[in-house]
All heavy atoms as TSV, in Angstrom:
chain	resi	resn	atom	element	x	y	z
A	1	MET	N	N	-7.663	-16.923	1.744
A	1	MET	CA	C	-6.315	-17.457	1.701
A	1	MET	C	C	-5.587	-16.796	0.540
A	1	MET	O	O	-6.084	-16.760	-0.573
A	1	MET	CB	C	-6.397	-18.964	1.524
A	1	MET	CG	C	-5.288	-19.716	2.137
A	1	MET	SD	S	-5.622	-21.477	2.058
A	1	MET	CE	C	-4.269	-22.007	3.014
A	2	GLY	N	N	-4.409	-16.279	0.818
A	2	GLY	CA	C	-3.637	-15.602	-0.208
A	2	GLY	C	C	-2.960	-16.578	-1.148
A	2	GLY	O	O	-2.860	-17.780	-0.889
A	3	ALA	N	N	-2.479	-16.037	-2.249
A	3	ALA	CA	C	-1.829	-16.870	-3.259
A	3	ALA	C	C	-0.549	-17.505	-2.718
A	3	ALA	O	O	-0.207	-18.633	-3.077
A	3	ALA	CB	C	-1.532	-16.041	-4.492
A	4	GLY	N	N	0.165	-16.796	-1.849
A	4	GLY	CA	C	1.390	-17.352	-1.285
A	4	GLY	C	C	1.124	-18.543	-0.393
A	4	GLY	O	O	1.888	-19.507	-0.381
A	5	LYS	N	N	0.022	-18.492	0.366
A	5	LYS	CA	C	-0.316	-19.619	1.245
A	5	LYS	C	C	-0.700	-20.845	0.424
A	5	LYS	O	O	-0.310	-21.973	0.758
A	5	LYS	CB	C	-1.462	-19.228	2.171
A	5	LYS	CG	C	-1.080	-18.200	3.193
A	5	LYS	CD	C	-2.252	-17.888	4.090
A	5	LYS	CE	C	-1.963	-16.666	4.896
A	5	LYS	NZ	N	-2.810	-15.555	4.592
A	6	VAL	N	N	-1.443	-20.632	-0.641
A	6	VAL	CA	C	-1.853	-21.760	-1.485
A	6	VAL	C	C	-0.636	-22.372	-2.170
A	6	VAL	O	O	-0.476	-23.601	-2.191
A	6	VAL	CB	C	-2.903	-21.303	-2.517
A	6	VAL	CG1	C	-3.215	-22.410	-3.499
A	6	VAL	CG2	C	-4.167	-20.829	-1.824
A	7	LEU	N	N	0.230	-21.515	-2.710
A	7	LEU	CA	C	1.432	-22.024	-3.354
A	7	LEU	C	C	2.329	-22.738	-2.349
A	7	LEU	O	O	2.878	-23.806	-2.627
A	7	LEU	CB	C	2.193	-20.884	-4.028
A	7	LEU	CG	C	3.477	-21.256	-4.752
A	7	LEU	CD1	C	3.183	-22.228	-5.888
A	7	LEU	CD2	C	4.164	-20.018	-5.283
A	8	GLY	N	N	2.468	-22.153	-1.152
A	8	GLY	CA	C	3.266	-22.800	-0.117
A	8	GLY	C	C	2.699	-24.140	0.293
A	8	GLY	O	O	3.436	-25.102	0.508
A	9	ALA	N	N	1.366	-24.215	0.400
A	9	ALA	CA	C	0.726	-25.487	0.754
A	9	ALA	C	C	0.962	-26.533	-0.331
A	9	ALA	O	O	1.244	-27.703	-0.031
A	9	ALA	CB	C	-0.759	-25.277	0.981
A	10	MET	N	N	0.858	-26.130	-1.590
A	10	MET	CA	C	1.073	-27.080	-2.680
A	10	MET	C	C	2.518	-27.566	-2.713
A	10	MET	O	O	2.770	-28.771	-2.882
A	10	MET	CB	C	0.694	-26.449	-4.022
A	10	MET	CG	C	-0.791	-26.245	-4.189
A	10	MET	SD	S	-1.360	-25.717	-5.817
A	10	MET	CE	C	-0.150	-24.593	-6.377
A	11	LEU	N	N	3.466	-26.636	-2.541
A	11	LEU	CA	C	4.871	-27.046	-2.555
A	11	LEU	C	C	5.216	-27.890	-1.336
A	11	LEU	O	O	5.985	-28.848	-1.434
A	11	LEU	CB	C	5.769	-25.810	-2.624
A	11	LEU	CG	C	5.715	-25.035	-3.939
A	11	LEU	CD1	C	6.549	-23.770	-3.833
A	11	LEU	CD2	C	6.173	-25.901	-5.089
A	12	GLY	N	N	4.646	-27.542	-0.177
A	12	GLY	CA	C	4.872	-28.347	1.018
A	12	GLY	C	C	4.294	-29.744	0.880
A	12	GLY	O	O	4.915	-30.729	1.291
A	13	LEU	N	N	3.101	-29.824	0.299
A	13	LEU	CA	C	2.490	-31.137	0.077
A	13	LEU	C	C	3.330	-31.961	-0.882
A	13	LEU	O	O	3.559	-33.158	-0.656
A	13	LEU	CB	C	1.067	-30.973	-0.460
A	13	LEU	CG	C	0.302	-32.248	-0.761
A	13	LEU	CD1	C	0.082	-33.046	0.516
A	13	LEU	CD2	C	-1.021	-31.928	-1.419
A	14	MET	N	N	3.821	-31.329	-1.930
A	14	MET	CA	C	4.649	-32.034	-2.897
A	14	MET	C	C	5.948	-32.531	-2.243
A	14	MET	O	O	6.347	-33.685	-2.441
A	14	MET	CB	C	4.983	-31.125	-4.073
A	14	MET	CG	C	5.765	-31.795	-5.170
A	14	MET	SD	S	6.066	-30.743	-6.580
A	14	MET	CE	C	7.124	-29.494	-5.873
A	15	ALA	N	N	6.577	-31.674	-1.437
A	15	ALA	CA	C	7.808	-32.090	-0.762
A	15	ALA	C	C	7.523	-33.212	0.228
A	15	ALA	O	O	8.299	-34.172	0.332
A	15	ALA	CB	C	8.431	-30.897	-0.043
A	16	GLY	N	N	6.413	-33.121	0.948
A	16	GLY	CA	C	6.058	-34.178	1.890
A	16	GLY	C	C	5.782	-35.496	1.200
A	16	GLY	O	O	6.159	-36.566	1.698
A	17	LEU	N	N	5.130	-35.430	0.055
A	17	LEU	CA	C	4.865	-36.662	-0.689
A	17	LEU	C	C	6.151	-37.271	-1.237
A	17	LEU	O	O	6.274	-38.496	-1.332
A	17	LEU	CB	C	3.875	-36.392	-1.821
A	17	LEU	CG	C	2.428	-36.146	-1.380
A	17	LEU	CD1	C	1.591	-35.674	-2.567
A	17	LEU	CD2	C	1.819	-37.394	-0.775
A	18	LEU	N	N	7.101	-36.407	-1.612
A	18	LEU	CA	C	8.384	-36.936	-2.083
A	18	LEU	C	C	9.165	-37.599	-0.959
A	18	LEU	O	O	9.844	-38.600	-1.177
A	18	LEU	CB	C	9.222	-35.811	-2.707
A	18	LEU	CG	C	8.778	-35.348	-4.090
A	18	LEU	CD1	C	9.577	-34.119	-4.513
A	18	LEU	CD2	C	8.959	-36.460	-5.104
A	19	ILE	N	N	9.080	-37.036	0.250
A	19	ILE	CA	C	9.759	-37.637	1.400
A	19	ILE	C	C	9.099	-38.962	1.750
A	19	ILE	O	O	9.758	-39.956	2.008
A	19	ILE	CB	C	9.772	-36.665	2.594
A	19	ILE	CG1	C	10.638	-35.457	2.250
A	19	ILE	CG2	C	10.279	-37.350	3.848
A	19	ILE	CD1	C	10.549	-34.332	3.250
A	20	GLY	N	N	7.763	-38.969	1.793
A	20	GLY	CA	C	7.061	-40.228	1.871
A	20	GLY	C	C	6.324	-40.563	3.139
A	20	GLY	O	O	5.322	-41.256	3.087
A	21	GLY	N	N	6.757	-40.143	4.280
A	21	GLY	CA	C	6.076	-40.536	5.507
A	21	GLY	C	C	4.848	-39.672	5.776
A	21	GLY	O	O	4.754	-38.534	5.314
A	22	PRO	N	N	3.880	-40.208	6.528
A	22	PRO	CA	C	2.672	-39.424	6.807
A	22	PRO	C	C	2.957	-38.171	7.639
A	22	PRO	O	O	2.346	-37.128	7.424
A	22	PRO	CB	C	1.755	-40.388	7.550
A	22	PRO	CG	C	2.607	-41.515	7.982
A	22	PRO	CD	C	3.793	-41.556	7.073
A	23	TRP	N	N	3.887	-38.274	8.586
A	23	TRP	CA	C	4.235	-37.094	9.372
A	23	TRP	C	C	4.982	-36.079	8.522
A	23	TRP	O	O	4.843	-34.865	8.709
A	23	TRP	CB	C	5.073	-37.466	10.589
A	23	TRP	CG	C	4.226	-37.991	11.698
A	23	TRP	CD1	C	4.165	-39.273	12.125
A	23	TRP	CD2	C	3.299	-37.249	12.496
A	23	TRP	NE1	N	3.252	-39.385	13.154
A	23	TRP	CE2	C	2.714	-38.148	13.401
A	23	TRP	CE3	C	2.908	-35.917	12.532
A	23	TRP	CZ2	C	1.757	-37.757	14.319
A	23	TRP	CZ3	C	1.951	-35.524	13.453
A	23	TRP	CH2	C	1.390	-36.442	14.336
A	24	ALA	N	N	5.783	-36.551	7.597
A	24	ALA	CA	C	6.503	-35.648	6.708
A	24	ALA	C	C	5.530	-34.861	5.841
A	24	ALA	O	O	5.732	-33.669	5.589
A	24	ALA	CB	C	7.478	-36.433	5.833
A	25	ILE	N	N	4.471	-35.523	5.385
A	25	ILE	CA	C	3.465	-34.849	4.563
A	25	ILE	C	C	2.791	-33.747	5.370
A	25	ILE	O	O	2.662	-32.603	4.916
A	25	ILE	CB	C	2.436	-35.865	4.029
A	25	ILE	CG1	C	3.106	-36.841	3.073
A	25	ILE	CG2	C	1.279	-35.147	3.348
A	25	ILE	CD1	C	2.241	-38.023	2.693
A	26	VAL	N	N	2.376	-34.066	6.576
A	26	VAL	CA	C	1.671	-33.086	7.412
A	26	VAL	C	C	2.592	-31.938	7.792
A	26	VAL	O	O	2.216	-30.759	7.685
A	26	VAL	CB	C	1.098	-33.778	8.671
A	26	VAL	CG1	C	0.543	-32.758	9.639
A	26	VAL	CG2	C	0.032	-34.789	8.284
A	27	LEU	N	N	3.804	-32.250	8.229
A	27	LEU	CA	C	4.729	-31.198	8.655
A	27	LEU	C	C	5.184	-30.325	7.493
A	27	LEU	O	O	5.308	-29.103	7.641
A	27	LEU	CB	C	5.926	-31.810	9.372
A	27	LEU	CG	C	5.605	-32.473	10.713
A	27	LEU	CD1	C	6.853	-33.123	11.293
A	27	LEU	CD2	C	5.018	-31.473	11.691
A	28	ALA	N	N	5.433	-30.917	6.340
A	28	ALA	CA	C	5.821	-30.124	5.176
A	28	ALA	C	C	4.668	-29.242	4.704
A	28	ALA	O	O	4.891	-28.106	4.280
A	28	ALA	CB	C	6.296	-31.035	4.050
A	29	LEU	N	N	3.453	-29.735	4.796
A	29	LEU	CA	C	2.284	-28.938	4.434
A	29	LEU	C	C	2.146	-27.741	5.367
A	29	LEU	O	O	1.947	-26.609	4.919
A	29	LEU	CB	C	1.021	-29.800	4.481
A	29	LEU	CG	C	-0.296	-29.109	4.137
A	29	LEU	CD1	C	-0.306	-28.736	2.671
A	29	LEU	CD2	C	-1.456	-30.017	4.465
A	30	ILE	N	N	2.304	-27.959	6.660
A	30	ILE	CA	C	2.215	-26.865	7.636
A	30	ILE	C	C	3.357	-25.873	7.420
A	30	ILE	O	O	3.143	-24.652	7.457
A	30	ILE	CB	C	2.217	-27.431	9.066
A	30	ILE	CG1	C	0.912	-28.187	9.320
A	30	ILE	CG2	C	2.400	-26.322	10.090
A	30	ILE	CD1	C	0.886	-28.970	10.607
A	31	ALA	N	N	4.546	-26.371	7.172
A	31	ALA	CA	C	5.685	-25.483	6.927
A	31	ALA	C	C	5.481	-24.668	5.649
A	31	ALA	O	O	5.800	-23.476	5.604
A	31	ALA	CB	C	6.969	-26.294	6.833
A	32	GLY	N	N	4.920	-25.286	4.627
A	32	GLY	CA	C	4.650	-24.564	3.377
A	32	GLY	C	C	3.625	-23.466	3.568
A	32	GLY	O	O	3.778	-22.361	3.028
A	33	VAL	N	N	2.584	-23.730	4.336
A	33	VAL	CA	C	1.578	-22.701	4.612
A	33	VAL	C	C	2.198	-21.570	5.430
A	33	VAL	O	O	1.928	-20.390	5.186
A	33	VAL	CB	C	0.347	-23.306	5.326
A	33	VAL	CG1	C	-0.586	-22.222	5.820
A	33	VAL	CG2	C	-0.394	-24.241	4.392
A	34	ALA	N	N	3.057	-21.907	6.389
A	34	ALA	CA	C	3.711	-20.879	7.208
A	34	ALA	C	C	4.616	-19.994	6.355
A	34	ALA	O	O	4.604	-18.767	6.493
A	34	ALA	CB	C	4.501	-21.531	8.331
A	35	VAL	N	N	5.393	-20.589	5.471
A	35	VAL	CA	C	6.269	-19.801	4.600
A	35	VAL	C	C	5.437	-18.963	3.637
A	35	VAL	O	O	5.749	-17.793	3.371
A	35	VAL	CB	C	7.243	-20.727	3.836
A	35	VAL	CG1	C	7.987	-19.974	2.753
A	35	VAL	CG2	C	8.208	-21.370	4.802
A	36	GLY	N	N	4.353	-19.521	3.126
A	36	GLY	CA	C	3.467	-18.755	2.251
A	36	GLY	C	C	2.803	-17.603	2.971
A	36	GLY	O	O	2.632	-16.516	2.407
A	37	HIS	N	N	2.433	-17.806	4.224
A	37	HIS	CA	C	1.846	-16.726	5.020
A	37	HIS	C	C	2.863	-15.608	5.219
A	37	HIS	O	O	2.537	-14.424	5.096
A	37	HIS	CB	C	1.379	-17.262	6.375
A	37	HIS	CG	C	0.874	-16.213	7.298
A	37	HIS	ND1	N	-0.348	-15.604	7.123
A	37	HIS	CD2	C	1.424	-15.644	8.387
A	37	HIS	CE1	C	-0.519	-14.705	8.075
A	37	HIS	NE2	N	0.550	-14.719	8.860
A	38	TYR	N	N	4.100	-15.970	5.521
A	38	TYR	CA	C	5.159	-14.978	5.683
A	38	TYR	C	C	5.361	-14.197	4.378
A	38	TYR	O	O	5.489	-12.975	4.387
A	38	TYR	CB	C	6.453	-15.663	6.100
A	38	TYR	CG	C	7.626	-14.716	6.222
A	38	TYR	CD1	C	7.734	-13.851	7.301
A	38	TYR	CD2	C	8.615	-14.699	5.246
A	38	TYR	CE1	C	8.803	-12.978	7.406
A	38	TYR	CE2	C	9.678	-13.832	5.345
A	38	TYR	CZ	C	9.772	-12.973	6.425
A	38	TYR	OH	O	10.822	-12.100	6.516
A	39	PHE	N	N	5.363	-14.905	3.258
A	39	PHE	CA	C	5.521	-14.255	1.950
A	39	PHE	C	C	4.372	-13.291	1.689
A	39	PHE	O	O	4.583	-12.172	1.217
A	39	PHE	CB	C	5.597	-15.319	0.852
A	39	PHE	CG	C	5.763	-14.735	-0.525
A	39	PHE	CD1	C	7.012	-14.347	-0.968
A	39	PHE	CD2	C	4.672	-14.580	-1.363
A	39	PHE	CE1	C	7.170	-13.803	-2.231
A	39	PHE	CE2	C	4.821	-14.039	-2.623
A	39	PHE	CZ	C	6.078	-13.655	-3.071
A	40	ASP	N	N	3.142	-13.709	1.978
A	40	ASP	CA	C	1.986	-12.836	1.773
A	40	ASP	C	C	2.061	-11.593	2.646
A	40	ASP	O	O	1.723	-10.494	2.203
A	40	ASP	CB	C	0.678	-13.584	2.077
A	40	ASP	CG	C	0.248	-14.482	0.936
A	40	ASP	OD1	O	0.783	-14.328	-0.176
A	40	ASP	OD2	O	-0.622	-15.333	1.170
A	41	GLU	N	N	2.485	-11.746	3.881
A	41	GLU	CA	C	2.574	-10.596	4.782
A	41	GLU	C	C	3.658	-9.618	4.337
A	41	GLU	O	O	3.490	-8.405	4.480
A	41	GLU	CB	C	2.858	-11.061	6.213
A	41	GLU	CG	C	1.683	-11.778	6.845
A	41	GLU	CD	C	0.477	-10.877	7.010
A	41	GLU	OE1	O	0.650	-9.718	7.413
A	41	GLU	OE2	O	-0.626	-11.349	6.710
A	42	GLN	N	N	4.763	-10.123	3.807
A	42	GLN	CA	C	5.849	-9.251	3.383
A	42	GLN	C	C	5.523	-8.503	2.100
A	42	GLN	O	O	6.053	-7.424	1.865
A	42	GLN	CB	C	7.141	-10.060	3.187
A	42	GLN	CG	C	7.678	-10.631	4.463
A	42	GLN	CD	C	8.010	-9.558	5.471
A	42	GLN	OE1	O	8.640	-8.574	5.145
A	42	GLN	NE2	N	7.574	-9.750	6.700
A	43	HIS	N	N	4.664	-9.058	1.265
A	43	HIS	CA	C	4.349	-8.446	-0.021
A	43	HIS	C	C	2.936	-7.860	-0.069
A	43	HIS	O	O	2.420	-7.582	-1.146
A	43	HIS	CB	C	4.541	-9.461	-1.142
A	43	HIS	CG	C	5.971	-9.856	-1.317
A	43	HIS	ND1	N	6.541	-10.882	-0.611
A	43	HIS	CD2	C	6.956	-9.325	-2.083
A	43	HIS	CE1	C	7.810	-10.982	-0.951
A	43	HIS	NE2	N	8.093	-10.053	-1.832
A	44	ALA	N	N	2.326	-7.660	1.088
A	44	ALA	CA	C	0.984	-7.075	1.137
A	44	ALA	C	C	1.075	-5.570	0.890
A	44	ALA	O	O	2.081	-4.924	1.178
A	44	ALA	CB	C	0.339	-7.344	2.493
A	45	SER	N	N	0.011	-5.006	0.350
A	45	SER	CA	C	-0.016	-3.558	0.155
A	45	SER	C	C	-0.128	-2.874	1.514
A	45	SER	O	O	-0.738	-3.406	2.442
A	45	SER	CB	C	-1.192	-3.170	-0.732
A	45	SER	OG	O	-2.399	-3.560	-0.140
A	46	PRO	N	N	0.472	-1.710	1.650
A	46	PRO	CA	C	0.445	-1.029	2.947
A	46	PRO	C	C	-0.971	-0.571	3.292
A	46	PRO	O	O	-1.797	-0.357	2.406
A	46	PRO	CB	C	1.369	0.172	2.741
A	46	PRO	CG	C	1.421	0.380	1.280
A	46	PRO	CD	C	1.208	-0.956	0.649
A	47	PRO	N	N	-1.253	-0.435	4.578
A	47	PRO	CA	C	-2.585	0.031	4.965
A	47	PRO	C	C	-2.812	1.463	4.490
A	47	PRO	O	O	-1.866	2.231	4.309
A	47	PRO	CB	C	-2.577	-0.054	6.486
A	47	PRO	CG	C	-1.144	-0.085	6.870
A	47	PRO	CD	C	-0.397	-0.683	5.717
A	48	ASP	N	N	-4.051	1.802	4.290
A	48	ASP	CA	C	-4.398	3.110	3.764
A	48	ASP	C	C	-4.625	4.080	4.913
A	48	ASP	O	O	-5.690	4.092	5.523
A	48	ASP	CB	C	-5.656	2.992	2.894
A	48	ASP	CG	C	-5.930	4.270	2.124
A	48	ASP	OD1	O	-4.994	5.057	1.935
A	48	ASP	OD2	O	-7.089	4.470	1.722
A	49	PHE	N	N	-3.587	4.857	5.235
A	49	PHE	CA	C	-3.677	5.883	6.269
A	49	PHE	C	C	-3.405	7.237	5.617
A	49	PHE	O	O	-2.250	7.630	5.470
A	49	PHE	CB	C	-2.652	5.646	7.391
A	49	PHE	CG	C	-2.894	4.404	8.183
A	49	PHE	CD1	C	-1.919	3.443	8.288
A	49	PHE	CD2	C	-4.100	4.206	8.833
A	49	PHE	CE1	C	-2.135	2.289	9.023
A	49	PHE	CE2	C	-4.316	3.049	9.565
A	49	PHE	CZ	C	-3.343	2.097	9.658
A	50	PRO	N	N	-4.435	7.959	5.217
A	50	PRO	CA	C	-4.194	9.238	4.531
A	50	PRO	C	C	-3.485	10.265	5.402
A	50	PRO	O	O	-2.767	11.115	4.895
A	50	PRO	CB	C	-5.582	9.728	4.158
A	50	PRO	CG	C	-6.541	8.692	4.547
A	50	PRO	CD	C	-5.828	7.641	5.308
A	51	GLU	N	N	-3.639	10.192	6.723
A	51	GLU	CA	C	-2.991	11.180	7.583
A	51	GLU	C	C	-1.468	11.057	7.567
A	51	GLU	O	O	-0.762	12.007	7.882
A	51	GLU	CB	C	-3.521	11.095	9.011
A	51	GLU	CG	C	-3.261	9.783	9.700
A	51	GLU	CD	C	-4.347	8.737	9.478
A	51	GLU	OE1	O	-5.296	8.990	8.736
A	51	GLU	OE2	O	-4.214	7.649	10.027
A	52	ILE	N	N	-0.954	9.894	7.187
A	52	ILE	CA	C	0.496	9.732	7.100
A	52	ILE	C	C	1.056	10.630	6.001
A	52	ILE	O	O	2.127	11.208	6.136
A	52	ILE	CB	C	0.859	8.260	6.829
A	52	ILE	CG1	C	0.510	7.405	8.034
A	52	ILE	CG2	C	2.322	8.117	6.473
A	52	ILE	CD1	C	0.735	5.931	7.809
A	53	PHE	N	N	0.315	10.769	4.911
A	53	PHE	CA	C	0.789	11.531	3.767
A	53	PHE	C	C	0.318	12.981	3.777
A	53	PHE	O	O	0.435	13.675	2.775
A	53	PHE	CB	C	0.324	10.850	2.482
A	53	PHE	CG	C	0.812	9.441	2.360
A	53	PHE	CD1	C	-0.065	8.381	2.497
A	53	PHE	CD2	C	2.149	9.168	2.134
A	53	PHE	CE1	C	0.385	7.072	2.408
A	53	PHE	CE2	C	2.600	7.871	2.040
A	53	PHE	CZ	C	1.722	6.815	2.176
A	54	SER	N	N	-0.180	13.472	4.902
A	54	SER	CA	C	-0.707	14.830	4.952
A	54	SER	C	C	0.386	15.885	4.834
A	54	SER	O	O	0.115	17.019	4.468
A	54	SER	CB	C	-1.501	15.038	6.241
A	54	SER	OG	O	-0.641	14.912	7.349
A	55	ASP	N	N	1.644	15.529	5.126
A	55	ASP	CA	C	2.746	16.481	5.008
A	55	ASP	C	C	3.176	16.731	3.558
A	55	ASP	O	O	3.835	17.717	3.269
A	55	ASP	CB	C	3.958	16.011	5.797
A	55	ASP	CG	C	3.677	15.955	7.285
A	55	ASP	OD1	O	2.770	16.661	7.744
A	55	ASP	OD2	O	4.392	15.194	7.982
A	56	PHE	N	N	2.793	15.857	2.659
A	56	PHE	CA	C	3.193	15.971	1.264
A	56	PHE	C	C	2.119	16.693	0.466
A	56	PHE	O	O	0.928	16.559	0.747
A	56	PHE	CB	C	3.442	14.581	0.651
A	56	PHE	CG	C	4.543	13.835	1.332
A	56	PHE	CD1	C	4.271	12.840	2.233
A	56	PHE	CD2	C	5.862	14.166	1.055
A	56	PHE	CE1	C	5.290	12.147	2.868
A	56	PHE	CE2	C	6.894	13.475	1.685
A	56	PHE	CZ	C	6.607	12.469	2.584
A	57	PRO	N	N	2.523	17.467	-0.563
A	57	PRO	CA	C	1.500	18.118	-1.395
A	57	PRO	C	C	0.716	17.083	-2.207
A	57	PRO	O	O	1.206	15.973	-2.462
A	57	PRO	CB	C	2.318	19.022	-2.309
A	57	PRO	CG	C	3.700	18.458	-2.290
A	57	PRO	CD	C	3.877	17.806	-0.966
A	58	ALA	N	N	-0.485	17.463	-2.619
A	58	ALA	CA	C	-1.343	16.524	-3.354
A	58	ALA	C	C	-0.753	16.204	-4.721
A	58	ALA	O	O	-0.848	15.073	-5.193
A	58	ALA	CB	C	-2.748	17.106	-3.494
A	59	THR	N	N	-0.165	17.176	-5.368
A	59	THR	CA	C	0.466	16.932	-6.681
A	59	THR	C	C	1.905	17.413	-6.614
A	59	THR	O	O	2.240	18.352	-5.904
A	59	THR	CB	C	-0.275	17.679	-7.793
A	59	THR	OG1	O	-0.246	19.076	-7.511
A	59	THR	CG2	C	-1.712	17.195	-7.916
A	60	PHE	N	N	2.741	16.794	-7.391
A	60	PHE	CA	C	4.146	17.177	-7.444
A	60	PHE	C	C	4.412	17.882	-8.763
A	60	PHE	O	O	4.097	17.355	-9.835
A	60	PHE	CB	C	5.048	15.936	-7.338
A	60	PHE	CG	C	4.969	15.268	-5.999
A	60	PHE	CD1	C	4.206	14.124	-5.820
A	60	PHE	CD2	C	5.649	15.796	-4.919
A	60	PHE	CE1	C	4.136	13.513	-4.585
A	60	PHE	CE2	C	5.584	15.191	-3.675
A	60	PHE	CZ	C	4.833	14.053	-3.504
A	61	ALA	N	N	4.962	19.063	-8.695
A	61	ALA	CA	C	5.318	19.805	-9.910
A	61	ALA	C	C	6.742	19.461	-10.304
A	61	ALA	O	O	7.646	19.482	-9.476
A	61	ALA	CB	C	5.200	21.291	-9.662
A	62	PRO	N	N	6.955	19.122	-11.559
A	62	PRO	CA	C	8.318	18.776	-11.990
A	62	PRO	C	C	9.224	19.991	-12.071
A	62	PRO	O	O	8.849	21.083	-12.191
A	62	PRO	CB	C	8.117	18.141	-13.358
A	62	PRO	CG	C	6.784	18.558	-13.826
A	62	PRO	CD	C	5.998	18.932	-12.611
């Protein structure tokens, strides 16, 4: 589980507890995990495909 999902779950749980109802707690927790998952996916490092960079030289001369 990424850091964004954990943070989203904690914030969702906190918001659900502030709202007060049992369904609000569950739905806010799920929404927080979903937003955290989206955040983790948007800020993930790109996959390592060396063939993508084959057109560029190995070192750049200034």
